[in-house]
C-alpha positions in Angstrom: 28.5 212.6 14.1 27.1 209.2 14.5 29.1 207.8 11.7 32.7 209.5 13.9 31.1 207.5 16.6 31.3 204.4 15.1 34.4 204.5 14.1 36.0 205.7 16.8 34.6 201.6 18.3 35.9 200.0 15.5 39.6 201.1 15.8 39.2 200.1 19.2 38.0 197.3 18.6 40.9 196.4 16.0 43.6 197.5 18.6 43.0 195.4 21.3 43.0 192.6 19.1 45.9 193.5 18.1 47.4 194.2 21.6 46.0 190.3 21.9 47.6 188.8 19.6 51.0 190.0 20.4 50.9 189.3 23.8 50.1 185.6 22.7 52.6 185.4 20.0 55.6 187.3 22.6 53.8 183.7 25.2 54.4 181.1 22.5 58.1 183.0 21.3 59.2 182.4 24.9 58.6 178.6 25.4 59.9 178.0 21.7 63.5 180.1 22.8 63.6 177.6 26.4 63.1 174.3 24.7 65.8 174.8 22.8 67.5 175.4 26.2 66.3 172.6 28.3 67.7 170.2 25.0 71.1 171.8 25.7 70.9 170.5 29.1 70.0 166.9 27.9 72.2 166.6 25.6 75.4 168.2 27.9 74.6 166.7 31.1 73.4 162.5 30.4 72.6 162.4 34.3 69.9 164.9 34.1 66.6 163.9 35.2 64.0 163.5 32.9 60.5 164.4 33.2 58.0 161.1 32.8 54.6 162.4 31.0 52.7 160.6 33.2 53.9 160.6 36.6 54.9 164.3 36.4 58.3 163.0 38.4 61.8 163.1 37.7 63.5 160.6 36.7 67.3 159.4 36.7 68.4 157.9 33.6 70.2 154.5 33.7 74.0 154.4 33.4 75.6 153.9 30.1 76.8 150.5 29.6 80.7 151.0 29.1 82.3 150.5 26.0 83.4 147.1 24.6 87.6 146.9 25.4 87.9 142.9 25.5 88.1 142.6 29.4 84.4 142.7 31.3 84.0 143.6 34.5 83.6 141.1 37.0 80.4 140.0 38.1 81.9 137.6 41.0 81.6 138.5 44.8 85.1 138.3 45.2 86.0 140.6 42.7 88.4 138.0 40.7 87.9 138.2 37.1 89.2 134.9 36.2 90.4 131.6 38.2 88.5 129.5 40.3 86.6 131.4 43.2 88.2 131.1 46.5 86.5 130.4 50.2 88.7 132.8 52.4 88.8 131.7 56.2 86.1 134.0 57.9 86.9 135.8 61.2 84.3 135.8 63.9 83.8 139.2 64.8 82.3 138.8 68.4 82.9 136.6 71.4 81.3 133.5 70.4 80.7 131.9 74.2 80.5 133.3 77.6 84.7 133.9 77.8 87.1 134.6 75.5 89.5 132.0 73.9 92.6 132.0 73.2 93.7 132.4 69.6 97.2 131.5 69.8 97.6 127.7 69.3 101.7 127.8 70.4 101.2 124.7 72.5 104.4 122.0 72.1 103.6 118.4 72.5 106.0 116.8 75.0 109.2 114.8 74.2 108.9 110.9 74.0 111.3 109.4 76.2 114.2 108.0 75.0 114.5 104.0 74.4 118.3 102.6 74.0 118.4 99.9 71.6 119.9 97.3 73.8 116.3 98.2 76.1 114.2 97.1 73.5 113.0 94.0 75.3 110.6 92.9 73.0 108.7 94.3 70.3 105.4 94.2 68.3 104.2 95.8 64.7 100.3 95.9 64.0 98.2 98.0 62.1 94.6 99.4 62.8 91.7 101.2 61.2 89.9 103.6 63.3 86.6 104.2 61.5 84.7 107.5 62.0 81.6 105.7 62.2 81.8 104.5 65.6 80.3 106.6 68.2 83.7 106.7 70.3 85.2 108.2 67.1 82.5 110.5 65.9 85.0 113.6 66.8 86.7 113.0 63.6 83.6 114.1 61.8 83.5 117.3 63.4 83.1 119.6 60.7 82.8 123.4 62.4 85.0 126.5 62.0 86.9 127.6 64.9 86.7 131.5 65.5 90.1 131.8 63.1 88.0 130.4 60.3 89.6 126.9 60.3 87.7 123.9 59.6 88.2 121.5 62.5 87.5 118.2 60.3 90.0 116.0 60.7 91.0 114.8 56.8 90.9 118.9 56.4 93.5 119.2 59.4 95.8 116.9 57.5 95.6 118.1 53.7 95.9 121.8 55.2 98.9 120.9 57.0 100.3 119.1 53.3 99.2 122.2 51.3 101.6 125.0 53.9 104.2 122.2 53.8 104.0 122.1 57.5 104.4 118.2 57.8 105.7 115.6 54.3 103.0 113.2 52.7 104.3 110.0 51.3 103.2 107.9 48.5 101.3 104.5 49.3 103.2 102.1 47.3 104.7 101.3 50.9 103.9 102.6 54.2 107.8 102.7 54.9 107.9 106.2 54.1 110.1 106.1 51.3 108.6 108.6 48.7 107.4 112.1 49.0 104.0 112.6 47.6 103.1 116.4 46.8 99.8 118.5 47.7 99.2 118.1 43.7 99.0 114.9 43.0 97.0 114.2 46.8 94.9 116.7 44.7 94.0 114.9 41.9 93.1 111.4 43.5 90.5 113.2 45.4 89.2 115.1 42.6 89.8 112.9 39.9 91.5 114.4 36.0 90.9 118.0 34.5 88.1 117.7 32.6 87.2 120.0 29.4 83.5 121.3 29.2 81.4 123.8 27.3 80.5 127.1 29.3 78.8 130.2 28.2 79.7 133.2 29.7 76.7 134.9 31.6 78.1 138.3 30.8 79.2 138.3 27.0 76.9 135.1 26.7 80.5 133.9 24.6 80.7 129.5 24.6 83.9 127.7 24.8 85.3 125.5 27.0 87.1 125.3 30.0 89.1 122.9 32.3 86.9 121.5 35.7 87.3 119.3 37.7 85.4 117.6 40.7 85.0 119.1 43.9 86.3 116.7 47.2 83.7 115.8 49.6 85.5 115.1 53.2 82.9 112.8 54.2 83.5 110.4 51.9 87.0 109.6 53.9 85.2 107.3 56.5 88.2 105.6 57.7 92.3 106.0 58.8 95.2 103.1 59.0 97.8 103.8 61.5 100.6 102.0 61.8 102.1 101.5 65.2 104.9 100.0 67.2 104.4 98.5 70.9 107.8 98.0 72.8 108.7 96.6 76.4 111.1 98.9 77.8 113.4 97.0 79.5 115.0 99.9 81.7 111.4 101.6 82.8 109.9 98.0 83.1 106.1 99.4 80.7 104.3 98.7 77.9 104.6 101.6 75.5 102.9 102.1 72.2 104.9 104.7 69.7 102.5 105.8 66.6 104.7 105.9 63.1 102.2 106.9 60.8 98.3 107.7 59.6 96.9 107.5 56.3 93.1 108.0 55.3 91.8 105.4 53.6 89.9 106.0 50.3 86.5 103.4 48.4 86.9 102.4 45.5 83.1 101.1 43.9 82.4 98.2 41.9 80.4 98.9 39.1 77.3 97.7 41.3 78.0 99.8 43.9 79.4 97.5 45.9 82.6 98.3 47.4 86.0 97.0 46.3 88.6 97.9 48.1 89.7 100.4 50.4 92.9 101.8 49.8 95.3 104.5 51.7 95.2 107.9 50.3 98.6 108.7 51.4 101.0 108.3 54.8 102.1 110.9 57.4 104.5 110.6 59.5 103.1 110.5 63.4 106.2 112.0 65.0 106.2 114.9 62.8 102.6 115.6 62.5 102.2 116.0 66.3 103.3 119.3 66.8 100.6 120.1 64.3 98.0 118.1 66.1 98.9 119.7 69.6 97.4 123.3 68.2 93.7 122.1 66.9 91.3 121.3 69.9 89.2 118.0 69.5 85.8 118.5 70.0 84.2 116.8 73.4 80.1 115.7 73.2 80.4 115.2 77.2 81.7 119.1 78.4 82.7 122.1 75.2 84.6 123.7 78.2 87.0 120.8 78.7 88.7 120.5 75.8 91.6 118.7 74.2 94.1 118.3 71.3 94.4 115.9 68.8 97.9 115.5 69.8 95.7 114.4 73.4 93.5 111.9 71.4 96.2 109.8 69.9 99.1 110.2 72.7 95.9 108.8 75.6 94.0 106.4 73.2 90.7 108.3 73.1 89.9 106.2 70.2 88.3 103.0 68.8 90.1 100.4 66.3 90.5 97.4 65.2 93.8 95.4 64.1 93.7 94.1 60.5 97.6 93.5 60.3 100.4 92.2 62.9 103.6 91.6 61.7 104.3 88.5 59.7 106.1 86.2 57.5 104.7 86.1 54.6 103.6 90.2 55.3 99.9 89.4 55.0 96.8 91.4 56.5 94.2 89.1 58.6 91.6 89.6 54.9 94.1 87.2 53.4 93.8 84.0 55.5 90.3 85.0 56.7 87.1 85.5 54.9 84.5 85.4 57.3 84.1 89.5 58.3 83.3 88.2 62.4 86.1 85.9 62.5 88.7 89.3 61.3 87.9 91.2 64.3 88.2 87.7 66.8 91.8 87.3 64.8 92.2 90.8 65.5 91.2 91.3 69.4 93.0 87.5 69.8 96.4 89.7 68.4 95.2 92.3 71.0 95.3 90.4 74.3 98.4 88.4 73.3 100.7 92.1 73.3 98.6 92.9 76.6 98.8 89.5 78.3 103.1 89.6 77.2 103.2 92.0 79.9 101.1 90.3 82.3 103.7 87.6 81.8 107.0 89.6 82.5 105.4 89.8 85.9 104.6 87.6 89.3 102.3 88.5 92.1 
């Protein structure tokens, strides 16, 4: 009887151990079967999340690198893969002021009074210099953009008009407007010759030779030369002035940094330039609401200048026979006084 009870207890213990072992094996087998399924998911979907073993959070894998096909994606903000970066004008998206300004520049300059050849009683041609560093000429340095994104600096207005073929530039070999000067030649003088420099591509790391040239700094233009003629109209009994041409002056420096000479960069025929200048406003340092155009500035003589040459037998400037700078200014003022007195002498009081 006792042996029978012992055998039954042994069989119960053995059966319990077998059941526990089978359940454990079933759990391990299930985990083993699920693991290949997870691996298959990661292989078929490369963008599936990956569990971080440190935090237990799902992390998205980094995107796969693009295949190398010889052309790398552009990293430039304008999306251009080659060529110079273009700074496009930016138009204002809001009203930049109390009231909205008219963006339509359809102003037309007034036509000059006709002067017959026989009515020219007296005439004098002079050349003057406008130095933009003088207080009255500070609007020539107004370097901002308007609502359309157009730069208001005077030298940039000239260059853009030439670039857009609104006016023609003439070579400074003379001041009689004989030889047309293309825009590319002008920029070649302003930016210098094209140079070959070694550059490393930031994307591929490839080292290659590229062409480059210096950028034009408009602040280097400090003077403008104007050619004008003063004439007494016998029919109107008035002294009139006509501007014939405008030329920006570029400085040529010596090796020690001293100024060697200032020479004209190009000439622009002013009567052709008047319709362009009428479209651009001039900064008024006394009243922002009272604006005028660049054409008004030149026609109403709202600028300061000094005479450097008058038409003479030897075709020479004042600096060619007067070396002292103060005496040159006095000689230029004397020429201006002669023009003024010529008109006054025609009248009796």
